C-alpha positions in Angstrom: 95.8 112.1 97.6 97.2 115.5 96.9 95.9 117.8 93.8 98.9 116.5 91.9 97.7 112.9 92.1 94.0 113.4 91.5 94.8 115.0 88.5 97.1 112.6 87.1 94.5 109.6 88.2 91.6 111.3 86.2 93.7 112.0 82.9 94.7 107.9 83.4 91.2 107.3 83.8 89.8 109.3 80.6 92.5 106.7 79.0 90.6 103.9 79.9 87.7 105.2 79.1 88.6 106.3 75.5 90.3 103.3 74.8 87.2 100.8 75.7 84.7 103.4 74.8 84.7 101.8 71.2 84.3 98.3 72.2 82.3 98.2 75.0 79.1 98.5 72.7 80.5 96.1 70.3 77.7 92.7 69.9 80.6 90.1 71.4 81.0 92.2 74.4 77.5 92.9 74.6 76.7 89.4 74.8 79.2 88.4 76.8 77.7 90.8 79.4 74.7 89.0 79.3 76.3 85.8 80.0 78.5 86.9 82.8 75.8 88.3 84.4 73.9 85.3 84.3 77.1 83.1 85.2 77.2 85.0 88.4 74.0 85.3 89.6 74.0 81.4 89.6 76.9 81.1 90.7 76.1 82.9 94.1 73.0 81.1 94.4 74.5 78.0 94.0 77.9 78.8 96.1 77.8 76.3 98.3 77.2 73.6 96.1 80.1 75.0 93.4 82.8 75.4 96.7 81.9 71.6 97.4 82.8 70.6 94.3 85.7 72.2 94.1 87.4 70.7 97.0 86.5 67.2 95.0 88.3 68.9 92.0 91.3 70.3 94.0 92.0 66.7 95.5 91.8 65.0 92.6 93.7 67.6 91.1 96.5 67.0 93.7 96.0 70.7 94.9 95.6 71.3 98.5 93.1 73.0 100.2 92.1 75.1 103.3 88.9 77.1 104.6 89.2 80.6 106.4 86.5 81.9 107.9 88.9 85.2 109.2 91.6 86.9 107.9 93.6 85.8 111.0 92.4 82.0 109.7 94.1 83.3 106.7 97.1 84.6 108.2 97.5 81.7 110.1 97.2 79.2 107.5 99.8 80.9 105.2 102.6 81.0 107.8 101.8 77.5 108.7 102.3 76.3 104.9 105.5 78.3 104.4 107.3 77.9 107.9 109.8 75.3 106.6 111.5 77.1 104.1 114.5 78.4 104.2 114.1 81.3 101.9 112.6 84.1 103.1 112.1 85.7 100.3 108.0 85.8 98.6 107.0 86.8 95.1 103.9 88.4 95.3 101.1 89.2 92.6 98.4 92.0 92.6 95.7 90.6 94.5 92.7 92.6 96.5 92.1 89.5 98.3 95.6 89.7 100.0 95.1 93.2 100.7 92.1 92.6 102.6 93.8 90.0 105.2 97.0 92.7 104.6 99.4 90.1 104.0 102.6 92.6 103.2 102.2 93.5 107.1 102.0 90.3 108.9 104.5 88.5 106.3 106.7 91.5 107.0 106.0 91.2 110.8 107.0 87.6 110.6 110.4 87.6 109.2 109.4 87.4 105.1 110.5 90.0 102.3 107.2 90.2 100.0 108.6 91.5 96.8 105.7 92.8 94.5 105.9 91.4 90.9 103.4 93.9 88.9 105.2 96.8 88.1 102.5 99.3 89.7 102.4 97.8 92.8 105.9 97.3 93.2 105.8 101.3 92.3 104.0 101.5 95.5 105.7 99.2 97.6 108.7 101.3 96.8 107.1 104.7 97.6 106.7 103.3 101.4 104.2 105.5 102.1 100.7 106.5 101.1 101.0 103.4 99.4 97.4 102.5 98.5 96.3 101.7 95.3 93.8 103.7 93.1 92.9 101.3 91.0 92.4 97.2 90.9 94.7 96.9 87.5 96.3 100.2 87.7 97.3 100.4 91.3 99.9 103.7 90.6 97.5 105.6 88.2 98.0 108.7 90.2 101.8 108.8 89.8 102.9 111.0 87.2 106.4 109.9 85.2 108.3 112.6 87.3 107.3 111.2 90.4 107.6 107.3 89.4 111.4 108.3 88.3 112.3 110.0 92.0 110.3 106.8 93.8 112.4 104.9 91.6 116.1 106.1 92.0 115.7 107.4 95.8 114.6 103.6 96.4 116.8 101.8 94.6 119.6 104.2 94.6 119.8 104.7 90.9 119.7 107.4 88.3 117.4 106.4 85.7 116.0 109.2 83.4 111.9 109.4 83.2 111.6 107.7 80.5 108.8 104.8 80.9 110.7 101.6 79.2 114.2 102.9 81.5 111.5 102.7 84.4 110.3 99.5 83.6 113.4 97.7 83.0 114.9 99.1 86.1 112.3 97.8 88.4 112.0 94.5 86.5 115.9 94.0 87.2 115.5 95.0 90.8 112.4 92.3 91.3 114.0 89.6 89.2 117.3 90.1 91.4 115.2 89.4 94.6 113.5 86.7 93.5 117.2 84.5 92.6 116.3 82.5 95.9 112.4 82.9 96.5 110.7 79.3 96.9 107.2 80.9 97.5 104.5 82.5 95.1 101.4 84.0 97.1 98.5 85.2 94.8 94.7 85.8 94.3 92.6 84.2 91.6 90.2 85.6 88.8 88.0 82.9 88.9 87.3 79.3 90.3 86.1 76.3 87.5 84.9 74.1 90.4 83.8 71.3 87.7 87.9 71.2 86.9 89.6 72.1 90.4 91.2 75.1 88.1 92.4 78.6 89.2 92.2 81.3 86.4 94.5 84.2 86.7 94.4 87.4 84.0 97.6 89.3 83.7 99.3 91.3 80.9 102.7 91.4 82.5 103.9 88.1 82.9 104.5 88.1 86.5 101.6 85.4 87.2 103.9 83.1 85.6 106.9 83.5 87.9 105.0 83.6 91.0 103.5 80.5 90.1 106.5 78.8 89.0 107.6 78.8 92.5 108.1 75.7 94.5 104.8 76.6 96.7 102.2 78.9 95.2 99.7 79.8 97.6 96.2 81.3 96.1 94.4 83.3 98.2 90.6 83.5 97.1 87.3 84.5 98.1 84.1 82.1 97.9 82.6 84.6 95.7 85.2 83.8 92.9 83.6 80.0 92.3 81.9 79.3 89.4 80.7 76.6 87.5 83.0 75.9 84.7 86.3 76.8 82.9 84.0 78.5 79.8 82.3 80.2 82.8 85.7 81.4 84.5 86.9 82.4 81.1 83.9 84.8 80.1 84.6 86.8 83.6 88.4 87.0 82.7 87.7 87.9 79.2 85.0 90.6 80.4 87.1 92.0 83.3 89.8 92.7 80.4 87.3 94.8 78.2 86.3 97.3 80.8 89.6 97.3 82.6 91.6 97.5 79.9 89.7 98.5 77.2 91.0 95.5 75.4 89.4 92.4 73.6 91.7 90.3 76.1 94.5 90.3 78.0 98.3 89.0 77.2 98.0 86.1 79.3 95.2 84.0 80.8 96.8 80.9 83.0 95.0 78.2 84.2 96.5 76.3 87.1 94.7 73.0 87.7 97.4 71.4 89.6 101.2 70.8 90.5 103.7 70.8 87.5 104.3 67.2 86.6 105.5 65.2 83.7 105.4 61.5 82.5 107.4 61.5 79.7 109.4 59.1 81.0 107.6 55.5 80.6 104.7 57.6 81.8 105.5 57.4 85.4 104.3 60.7 87.1 107.1 62.9 88.0 106.4 66.3 89.8 108.3 70.0 89.7 109.7 69.9 86.3 109.2 73.8 85.9 106.6 75.0 87.9 105.6 74.7 91.6 105.9 71.1 93.4 102.4 72.6 95.7 99.6 74.6 95.2 97.9 75.7 98.1 94.3 77.2 98.0 92.9 79.0 100.9 88.8 79.6 100.5 88.3 82.7 102.4 84.8 83.8 104.3 85.8 86.7 105.5 82.1 88.2 105.8 81.1 87.1 102.4 79.0 84.3 103.3 76.9 87.4 105.3 77.0 90.0 102.3 74.6 91.4 100.1 74.5 89.2 97.0 75.2 92.4 94.8 78.4 92.5 96.2 79.6 89.2 95.3 79.0 89.5 91.9 81.7 92.0 90.9 84.0 90.7 88.4 87.1 93.5 89.6 87.2 95.6 86.8 87.1 98.9 88.2 84.7 100.6 85.7 82.6 101.9 88.5 85.7 104.0 90.2 86.3 105.3 86.7 83.0 106.8 86.5 82.6 107.4 89.5 82.2 111.4 90.9 83.3 110.9 94.4 86.1 108.7 93.3 87.5 111.2 91.4 87.2 113.8 93.4 88.8 112.8 96.3 90.3 109.4 95.4 90.9 105.9 97.4 89.8 108.0 100.9 86.2 106.6 99.2 86.5 103.1 100.0 87.9 100.5 102.2 91.3 98.8 102.1 92.1 97.5 98.8 88.2 97.4 97.6 87.7 101.3 96.3 85.0 103.2 95.8 81.0 102.5 97.0 81.3 98.6 96.2 84.7 98.8 98.7 82.2 100.5 101.4 79.7 98.1 100.9 82.1 95.7 101.6 83.6 97.0 104.9 80.3 96.3 106.0 80.2 92.8 106.1 84.4 92.1 106.2 84.6 94.4 109.2 81.5 96.5 111.0 79.2 99.5 110.9 82.4 101.8 112.3 84.6 101.0 109.2 82.0 101.3 107.3 81.3 104.5 108.4 84.8 106.1 108.4 85.3 104.1 104.7 82.5 106.6 102.9 79.5 105.5 103.7 78.1 109.4 103.4 80.4 110.6 100.6 78.3 108.9 97.9 76.1 110.9 96.1 73.7 108.1 95.5 74.0 109.3 91.6 74.4 105.8 90.3 76.8 106.1 88.0 78.6 103.1 89.4 75.5 100.8 88.2 75.5 102.1 85.0 79.1 101.8 84.2 79.2 98.2 85.8 79.3 95.5 83.3 77.0 93.3 85.5 75.1 96.5 86.7 75.7 95.8 90.4 73.3 98.4 92.7 75.8 100.0 94.3 73.8 103.4 95.3 70.8 101.1 96.5 73.4 98.8 98.6 74.5 102.0 100.2 71.2 103.6 100.7 70.1 100.7 102.3 73.6 100.0 104.4 72.8 104.1 105.6 69.3 103.1 106.6 71.3 100.1 109.2 74.2 102.6 110.5 71.5 105.1 111.5 69.8 102.7 113.6 72.9 102.0 115.2 74.2 105.6 115.6 77.2 105.9 113.0 75.8 109.3 110.9 76.6 112.8 110.5 75.1 115.1 112.5 74.9 119.1 112.6 77.4 121.3 112.6 80.1 118.6 112.4 79.4 116.5 115.4 79.7 112.6 115.0 77.8 110.3 116.3 78.7 108.5 120.0 80.9 105.9 118.7 83.4 108.2 116.7 85.1 111.0 117.8 85.5 114.2 115.4 89.3 113.3 115.3 88.4 110.0 113.9 86.3 111.5 111.2 86.7 111.5 107.7 84.3 114.7 106.8 
């Protein structure tokens, strides 16, 4: 990230801080924090049981489900699900888990056009280069309006003025035009309610409604997203909204518990009224079974990086893939390996603990980083004197 992008990102982060500061200490939010902490701790402890309950609930609801041990397994399942569709256009919503399996790249290589429906993600997609997000809910927070205007005009051959609404309407029109013949939607999920077999989606733009209304809606979820019931899932959605946007509730919380259907004609069940004819859930492990339990408590609000001094200094160089900051570094060890963890910024962290202090569920990321450093040293991954890097990483590959 360049200097201008870092400055814009910091301004955006300060806006979030100011917007949320007045409600984070409210009695209802403090109660919600304690509730969500218990929900996540219990969900991690009972994870295998919750997934088994969810599988039975999915069957009852008519939701197809698949299990993917690795990212490659998830890619293969997706390709198998979409192979018989004539349309090659896929509507995609914002999802760190889809970023984890590099969905856009492998689908493009397979001949599909993936259209981002979230405004920030679509702007980054139109940017084409250096398009890694900087925040889980505000992916383009490092770009100012002049830069965004140039990106949109260059990519779409337009002459839109640097006016936020004009930019939004131009991008929206472009997305809707691309989706005219789309039949496939793909997304992540903020939480999965095991007892009901329900998928919960949090959004402000309404784009999830577009994605979930395609003929086939594919949902990729990590095994860490399962909670006991719908009330627990909604609590997580509410707390994530408070810390991510500074609002008590998001514009939309969608709950999908099966394909679109109606029984309004003589009570005969008919599928595919307006929404998806098929809903397919892919349950992704990809190292999570071996991950530190603290990592799996994350609700995806991004408040840790907003307050992280290192992230504010270097931006999204600190983190792994779409998992940003210290928690992303920690996850990289389990999703990939020690070498990736090292190069994601394992030794950038100052261990100051600001991430933990500002985490709604008090994830002790700094302690995880310290533990991972000890492990990495035992395997030869650590900075050495005079900038010489350990045996497995060349100086050219080092971020330091």
